[in-house]
C-alpha positions, 0 to 999 in steps of 0.5 A: 500499500502506498503512503498516499493510500495509507494516509487515506484509509487511516481516517475513518468517517463512519457514523457511530450507528450503535450510539445513534441508536442509543441516543435517538431511540434508546435502543440496547444491544445484544448478539447471539448466533442466528440463522442466516438470512436473519441479520437482526431483531428488534424486541421490546424487553419491558420498556426498553427496545433491544437489537439482537444481532447475528453474532456470526456477522462481520462488523460491517454487516452488523452496522448495516442491520443496525442502520436498517432497524434504526431507519425503520424506528425513525420512520415509525417514530417509535421502536417496534418489534421487527426482524431484519434479514439480508433482503430489505426493501429498496427504500428501507436499504436506501435509508439505511445507506443514508444513515451510514454514509451521509450524502455531504461527507460521502460526496466530499470523500468521493471527489477527494479520492478520484485519483484512486479510480476503481480502488475509490469504492474499496477505500470508501468502504473502509472509510465508512465501515461498510460492505463494498456492495453498499458503497456501490448502491450508495453511488447509485442513490447519489447518481455518481459513477465510478 
């Protein structure tokens, strides 16, 4: 890895999605092994909503599951029980991506990384701590090209 590339990926622009869920919706977290395609479950433990994540997922996949559940909670205005799977509606997935990769910072980094060409997507995935597939979809959401 070149020094320029190393300096580029040492910064992280990821949203602290767990903190956002805790502060905006009062959500607690737990992790247990689950059968795929389940990525997470939002349940009510008394008055406290809890997201139980599939412990077998990579951290970047857990972040997507949290953002998807949080996007659903913010839309409904309250935490309601739900099961999140790898297959989400396009609109929910788009809202989750906007939480994880806010438009302003994503556009800024996209432009800044232009010199890396096709590697730009991988670098963006590292910076925002999301799977590359989510970066590619975010590029489509914002009508940006690689």
